[in-house]
Structure formats: structure tokens, C-alpha cells
C-alpha positions as CSV (number, residue, x, y, z in Angstrom):
1,M,15.3,-37.3,9.9
2,D,18.8,-36.9,8.7
3,T,21.6,-37.9,11.0
4,S,24.9,-37.1,10.6
5,D,28.8,-38.8,11.6
6,A,28.3,-36.1,14.3
7,D,25.2,-37.9,15.9
8,I,26.4,-41.0,15.6
9,K,30.3,-40.1,17.1
10,A,27.9,-39.0,20.2
11,V,25.4,-41.8,20.6
12,E,29.2,-44.0,20.3
13,I,30.7,-42.2,23.1
14,A,27.0,-41.9,25.1
15,Y,27.5,-45.9,24.8
16,Q,30.9,-45.9,25.9
17,C,30.2,-44.0,29.0
18,A,27.0,-45.8,30.5
19,F,29.0,-49.5,29.5
20,A,32.2,-48.3,32.2
21,E,29.2,-47.0,34.2
22,A,27.7,-50.0,34.5
23,E,31.4,-52.4,34.8
24,N,32.5,-49.7,37.1
25,S,29.3,-50.5,39.4
26,I,29.6,-54.0,38.4
27,K,32.9,-54.4,39.9
28,N,32.0,-53.0,42.9
29,H,29.7,-54.8,44.0
30,E,31.6,-57.9,43.1
31,Y,34.1,-56.1,45.5
32,I,31.9,-55.9,48.3
33,D,30.0,-59.3,47.9
34,Q,32.6,-61.1,46.4
35,E,30.0,-62.7,44.1
36,V,29.1,-62.1,40.5
37,Y,26.4,-60.5,40.1
38,I,24.5,-62.3,36.9
39,P,21.3,-60.4,36.0
40,A,23.6,-57.1,35.7
41,I,26.1,-58.9,33.4
42,N,23.4,-60.2,31.5
43,E,22.2,-57.1,30.8
44,L,25.8,-56.2,29.4
45,R,25.8,-58.8,27.0
46,Y,22.9,-57.7,25.9
47,A,24.4,-54.3,25.4
48,G,27.2,-55.8,23.7
49,S,24.7,-57.4,21.4
50,H,23.5,-54.1,20.1
51,A,26.8,-52.2,19.8
52,S,28.0,-55.4,17.6
53,K,24.8,-54.9,15.2
54,A,25.1,-50.8,15.3
55,L,29.0,-51.3,14.0
56,I,27.9,-53.8,11.1
57,S,24.3,-51.4,10.6
58,V,25.0,-49.6,6.8
59,S,22.5,-47.0,7.7
60,P,23.3,-44.2,10.0
61,R,19.2,-44.3,11.8
62,E,19.9,-48.1,12.4
63,K,23.2,-47.3,13.8
64,I,22.2,-44.7,16.4
65,E,18.9,-47.0,17.4
66,K,21.2,-49.7,18.4
67,Y,23.3,-48.0,20.6
68,H,20.6,-46.5,22.1
69,A,19.2,-49.8,22.9
70,A,22.6,-50.7,23.9
71,I,22.6,-47.6,26.5
72,K,19.4,-48.2,27.9
73,H,20.9,-52.2,28.3
74,C,23.7,-50.4,30.0
75,E,21.6,-48.2,32.2
76,R,19.9,-51.4,33.6
77,A,23.0,-53.4,34.5
78,R,24.2,-50.5,36.1
79,F,20.6,-50.1,38.0
80,D,20.8,-53.7,38.9
81,S,24.2,-53.6,40.4
82,L,23.7,-50.8,42.6
83,D,20.9,-52.2,43.8
84,A,22.4,-55.5,44.5
85,Q,24.8,-53.6,46.3
86,Y,22.0,-51.6,48.4
87,Q,20.1,-55.1,49.2
88,Y,23.5,-56.1,50.5
89,Y,24.5,-53.7,52.7
90,L,21.1,-54.0,53.9
91,R,20.8,-57.6,54.5
92,E,24.4,-57.4,56.5
93,C,22.5,-54.6,58.7
94,R,19.5,-56.8,58.7
95,V,21.9,-59.7,60.2
96,F,23.0,-57.7,62.5
97,R,20.5,-56.1,63.8
98,E,19.5,-60.2,64.8
99,D,23.0,-60.7,65.8
100,Y,22.8,-58.6,68.8
101,K,19.6,-58.1,69.2
102,F,19.8,-58.7,73.3
103,V,22.8,-56.5,73.6
104,V,23.4,-52.6,74.5
105,I,25.2,-51.9,71.5
106,S,25.3,-48.1,72.1
107,E,27.9,-49.1,74.9
108,V,30.4,-50.2,72.7
109,F,29.3,-48.0,69.6
110,P,27.8,-44.6,70.6
111,K,26.4,-43.6,67.1
112,Y,24.4,-47.2,66.5
113,I,21.4,-45.8,67.3
114,E,21.6,-42.6,64.9
115,D,22.9,-44.9,62.5
116,A,20.4,-47.0,62.9
117,S,17.6,-44.4,62.4
118,R,19.4,-43.1,59.4
119,L,19.2,-46.3,58.0
120,E,15.4,-46.6,58.7
121,E,14.8,-43.0,56.6
122,I,16.7,-44.1,54.1
123,K,14.8,-47.4,53.4
124,R,12.2,-45.1,53.8
125,L,13.4,-43.0,50.7
126,V,13.7,-45.6,48.7
127,R,11.0,-47.7,49.3
128,Q,8.3,-45.1,48.8
129,E,9.7,-44.0,45.4
130,E,8.2,-46.7,42.5
131,D,9.8,-45.3,39.7
132,K,12.7,-47.4,39.0
133,Q,15.0,-44.9,37.6
134,I,15.0,-42.1,40.6
135,R,14.8,-44.9,43.1
136,C,18.2,-45.9,41.8
137,Q,18.9,-42.2,42.1
138,H,18.3,-42.0,45.6
139,V,20.4,-45.5,46.0
140,E,22.9,-44.5,44.5
141,Q,23.1,-40.5,46.3
142,H,22.9,-42.9,49.9
143,L,25.7,-46.2,48.8
144,T,28.3,-44.4,50.3
145,E,26.2,-43.7,53.3
146,I,25.0,-46.8,54.5
147,R,28.3,-48.3,53.4
148,R,29.5,-46.3,55.8
149,I,26.9,-47.3,58.4
150,Y,27.9,-51.2,57.4
151,E,31.2,-50.3,57.9
152,G,30.9,-48.7,61.3
153,W,28.8,-51.9,61.9
154,S,31.1,-54.3,60.9
155,I,34.2,-53.2,63.1
156,A,32.0,-52.4,65.9
157,R,30.9,-56.3,66.0
158,E,34.3,-57.7,67.1
159,E,33.9,-55.4,70.1
160,L,30.5,-56.7,70.6
161,N,32.2,-60.2,69.9
162,K,34.6,-59.1,72.8
163,R,32.0,-58.0,75.7
164,R,28.8,-61.3,74.6
165,R,32.2,-63.3,75.3
166,K,33.2,-62.1,78.7
167,E,29.2,-61.5,80.0
168,R,29.3,-65.1,79.2
169,Y,32.6,-66.1,81.1
170,D,30.9,-64.0,83.4
171,V,28.0,-65.8,84.3
172,F,29.8,-69.2,84.1
173,Y,32.2,-68.5,86.7
174,K,29.0,-67.0,88.6
175,T,27.3,-70.1,87.8
176,V,30.1,-71.8,89.4
177,G,31.0,-70.1,92.0
178,M,26.8,-70.1,93.2
179,T,26.7,-73.8,92.7
180,V,29.8,-74.7,95.0
181,G,28.7,-72.4,97.4
182,V,25.5,-74.1,97.4
183,L,26.9,-77.6,98.0
184,T,29.3,-76.6,100.4
185,I,26.2,-75.3,102.5
186,L,24.1,-78.5,101.8
187,G,27.7,-80.5,102.2
188,I,28.0,-78.6,105.7
189,I,24.1,-79.0,106.7
190,M,24.0,-82.9,106.2
191,G,27.3,-83.0,107.8
192,F,25.5,-81.6,110.8
193,V,22.3,-83.3,110.3
194,A,24.2,-86.3,110.5
195,S,26.2,-85.8,113.3
196,V,22.8,-84.6,115.6
197,F,21.3,-88.0,114.6
């Protein structure tokens, strides 16, 4: 197979695009999680290694092979980063559900049941897919929706915390009131009993 300068240029451009997409995905993950995701960055390092070997290669065929290897590492980096973002949002949603399992969330956040149902639907769709590339496509396709759900729940958290604090204060004051009432009644009874005897 004869490789031309156009073939090499095309694969170089494909590599640059794949690298940019992976880097963008990793940056997005860093913004949401405030952490560097090492496995994805390692994949970009491997991609860079293959690309640098392609740059110094004299054989056009070898150049193209090295760029293809670099592109595969970029795709893995992107997949890993997207999956890490997906897992982050799921983990935070799970924490939210655990934090408020004894609170009627739908009174504060009417879309909660609809969102929770949709989140479970997306998780089922992603979980049932065994092919990593198709799974990643599902994750990417639904990541914006999952982020929207997470952000809505995060905003609702503030209101739910206010409600929980108010309920705790109400319980505290009712308990204190009842205790004072019972102690007053006991004092009256004991005073009456003491005056009779």
C-alpha cells in the first residue's frame, strides 16, 4: 500500500483532533471534581510518545501506524475521563440520596422523583452495554442530563438543609416544652400530695 503526504497529513489532523477532544474532556473533569484524573493523563502521555515517534520516523507507513496508535490512546483518555465524570456525578447523587433518605424531598424539589427515575434509567442503559466504545457514547450522550440532575439536587440541598434545621429546632422546642409541662404537673402533684399528708 502506497502512502502519500495527504494520507500522513490526514492522520496528523485526526491525531490533533483526538488529542484536543481528550484534553478537553480531562479539563472538564478537573473542573467538576477539582482533581487531576491520572489514568486519562497517562493515556495522553502514551499518545504523545507515539506521536513523537511518528514525527521522527522516516517511513511513511510507520508514521501513520504511530499516529493511529496515538489516536487510540487519545480515545482511551477521553473515554476514561468521560467515565470518571459520569462516576463522579453518580457518586454525588448517591450521597445526596443517602443524606436525605428520611426527608420528603419532593415537597422542596417537585422534579426529584422524575429526576431520580431518569437517573436510574440512564444507569441501566449504560450498565447493560458491554462494548466500551458504545458505553462511552451513551455516557457522553447523557452526561449533560446527569449534570443537570446533579446541579438541581445540589441547589435543592440548601433548601432541604434549612428544612431539616427547622424541623430539628421544632422537635427540640416541643421536647423542651413537653418536659417543662410534665415537670410542672409533677411539681403540682407533689405539692398537693405534700400538703395532704
